[in-house]
Every structure is written in structure tokens, then in C-alpha cells.
C-alpha positions, -999 to +999 in steps of 0.1 A: +000+000+000+012+035-007+006+062+018+021+098+015+046+086-010+058+056+011+053+018+002+045-002+033+053-038+039+037-054+070+038-091+082+056-121+070+064-156+079+065-156+117+074-120+118+057-088+129+078-065+107+065-032+096+087-013+072+081+016+047+100+023+014+104+059+004+099+065-033+116+098-030+148+088-013+147+051-023+154+038+011+137+015+036+127+026+072+119+001+100+088+011+119+073+000+151+065-038+150+030-051+144+013-063+177+009-099+161+031-116+137+009-127+108+013-143+073-010-135+043-033-109+058-057-089+037-049-052+036-068-020+028-060+017+029-089+038+043-086+073+054-049+073+054-047+042+076-034+008+067-056-020+078-042-055+080-071-080+083-069-117+094-041-138+083-025-169+099+006-180+117+015-204+089+026-197+054+001-221+040-034-208+033-059-221+060-033-240+078-022-234+115-041-207+133-063-184+114-068-149+129-100-129+128-083-097+141-077-063+125-044-044+130-044-007+121-014+015+114-016+052+110+015+070+097 
């Protein structure tokens, strides 16, 4: 998702990583970690906020624990 000229990367295999890539400076910035480590969340950008929806703790769809939570990041 792109917010204010930054491309956001959130989640990953057993990580709670949250990073932003600046298109202007062509560099990455590590941000505060997500509260819960998730794999394959849905995502949406609404009103300048990044929503990460659901996901699981396993890299295979519908395997492991599937989450029904929403994590919100507001830059």
C-alpha cells in the first residue's frame, strides 16, 4: 500500500515486521512492529490508515491458526 509517497510492507512468515520504502529517497525505514506476527493478511487503505485483516501463523493458506483480528497502522 502507498501512503504519502511511502510503500508499506507489513507481516511475513512468523514476523511482525513493519517497514516503509520511500519512493523519494529510495530507502527503507523500519517502523514499530505489528502487535501480532501474521502471514498473508488482507490489507486495505482507508482514510490514510493501513488495515491488516486476518491472516494466519503459517505460510500455507488455511493451515495453522487463522486470525480474525484487524491491526491498524496510522503513519
